[in-house]
C-alpha positions as CSV (number, residue, x, y, z in Angstrom):
1,M,114.6,104.5,146.0
2,E,111.4,103.4,144.3
3,S,111.4,106.5,142.1
4,T,115.0,105.7,140.9
5,E,114.0,102.2,139.9
6,D,110.9,103.6,138.2
7,D,113.0,106.1,136.3
8,R,115.4,103.4,135.3
9,A,112.6,101.2,134.1
10,S,111.1,104.1,132.2
11,R,114.4,105.0,130.6
12,Y,114.9,101.3,129.6
13,A,111.4,101.2,128.0
14,N,112.1,104.4,126.1
15,Q,115.4,103.0,124.9
16,I,113.7,99.9,123.6
17,Q,111.0,102.0,122.0
18,G,113.6,104.3,120.3
19,L,115.6,101.4,119.0
20,R,112.5,99.7,117.7
21,K,111.4,102.9,115.9
22,E,114.8,103.4,114.4
23,L,114.9,99.7,113.2
24,D,111.4,99.9,111.8
25,T,112.3,103.1,109.8
26,G,115.5,101.5,108.5
27,I,113.6,98.4,107.5
28,E,111.0,100.3,105.6
29,N,113.5,102.6,103.9
30,A,115.6,99.6,102.8
31,R,112.5,97.9,101.5
32,R,111.4,100.9,99.5
33,N,114.8,101.6,98.1
34,G,115.4,97.9,97.2
35,K,112.1,97.9,95.4
36,R,112.9,101.1,93.6
37,Y,116.2,100.0,92.3
38,R,114.8,96.6,91.2
39,R,112.0,98.4,89.3
40,W,114.5,100.7,87.5
41,S,116.7,97.7,86.6
42,F,113.6,95.9,85.2
43,W,112.7,98.9,83.1
44,L,116.2,99.3,81.7
45,V,116.3,95.6,80.7
46,L,112.9,95.8,79.1
47,G,113.9,99.0,77.3
48,T,117.0,97.2,76.0
49,V,115.0,94.3,74.7
50,I,112.4,96.5,73.0
51,A,115.0,98.8,71.5
52,S,116.9,95.8,70.1
53,F,113.7,94.3,68.6
54,A,112.7,97.7,67.2
55,G,116.2,98.2,65.7
56,T,116.0,94.8,64.0
57,I,112.6,95.5,62.5
58,L,113.6,99.0,61.3
59,A,116.8,97.6,59.7
60,G,114.6,95.4,57.5
61,L,112.5,98.3,56.3
62,D,113.4,100.4,53.3
63,D,111.9,103.8,54.1
64,V,113.5,104.4,57.5
65,P,115.6,107.5,57.9
66,K,119.2,106.7,58.7
67,L,119.2,108.8,61.8
68,A,116.2,107.0,63.2
69,L,117.8,103.7,62.5
70,A,121.1,104.8,64.0
71,I,119.5,106.0,67.2
72,T,117.3,102.9,67.5
73,T,120.2,100.5,67.0
74,A,122.5,102.4,69.5
75,L,119.8,102.5,72.2
76,P,120.3,98.9,73.5
77,G,124.0,99.5,74.0
78,V,123.4,102.8,75.8
79,L,120.8,101.3,78.0
80,T,123.1,98.4,78.9
81,L,125.9,100.8,79.6
82,V,123.7,102.8,81.9
83,S,122.4,99.7,83.7
84,N,125.9,98.3,84.2
85,S,127.3,101.6,85.3
86,L,124.6,102.3,87.9
87,K,124.6,98.7,89.1
88,L,120.9,98.9,89.9
89,E,120.4,95.2,90.5
90,G,123.4,95.1,92.9
91,R,122.0,98.1,94.7
92,S,118.6,96.5,95.0
93,I,120.2,93.4,96.5
94,W,122.3,95.5,98.9
95,F,119.1,97.2,100.2
96,Y,117.3,93.9,100.7
97,K,120.3,92.4,102.5
98,K,120.3,95.5,104.8
99,R,116.6,95.1,105.4
100,N,117.0,91.4,106.4
101,A,119.9,92.2,108.8
102,L,117.8,95.0,110.4
103,K,114.8,92.6,110.7
104,S,117.1,90.1,112.4
105,I,118.1,92.7,115.0
106,R,114.5,93.8,115.5
107,T,113.4,90.2,116.0
108,R,116.0,89.8,118.8
109,L,114.7,93.1,120.3
110,L,111.1,91.9,120.2
111,F,111.7,88.3,121.3
112,P,114.6,88.2,123.6
113,G,113.8,84.8,125.0
114,E,114.4,84.3,128.7
115,N,117.2,86.9,128.9
116,E,116.8,90.6,129.4
117,I,117.2,92.7,126.3
118,D,120.7,94.0,126.0
119,I,120.0,97.3,124.3
120,A,123.6,98.3,124.2
121,A,124.6,95.1,122.4
122,L,121.8,95.5,119.8
123,A,122.6,99.1,119.2
124,K,126.3,98.2,118.7
125,E,125.2,95.5,116.3
126,Q,123.2,98.0,114.4
127,D,126.2,100.4,114.3
128,D,128.5,97.6,113.1
129,L,126.0,96.7,110.4
130,R,125.9,100.4,109.3
131,I,129.7,100.5,109.0
132,Q,129.8,97.1,107.2
133,M,127.1,98.0,104.7
134,S,128.7,101.4,104.0
135,N,132.0,99.8,103.3
136,E,130.3,97.2,101.0
137,W,128.5,100.0,99.1
138,A,131.8,101.9,98.7
139,E,133.7,98.9,97.5
140,Q,131.1,97.4,95.2
141,L,128.4,99.8,94.2
142,T,129.9,103.2,93.5
143,L,129.7,104.5,90.0
144,V,132.2,103.3,87.5
145,A,133.6,106.8,86.9
146,T,134.1,107.2,90.7
147,Q,136.0,103.9,91.0
148,Q,138.4,104.8,88.1
149,Q,139.3,108.1,89.9
150,R,140.5,106.2,93.0
């Protein structure tokens, strides 16, 4: 009898540990990806500003080859198109939103209050979040070309 309760307690502790590890991994991955997309978005905006400024300067000079001027003046539009098509800022926000939701679940796992931890409910909440976030990605963050094919 005591062995069965020990087994149950051990299984319960392992489930908590497994869920915690899964949440920690998800939180770290979401943070890393959010930061990566935010960084790419920043560099594209900065590149657009620099290319626009360079195009303005080159347009005022007399000895600039037409091809160089054409490429430099086209670059801001191309960078803006890439930025808007990839939706980098939206993707960054999506990952930070996911991270915050996972942190909320982890907090309830670590600090259950006076109640016993309901691992099944927390795992279901994590699964529901996964489905919700996947649907949100599909609806809002797919590439422009992909959306036009639907």
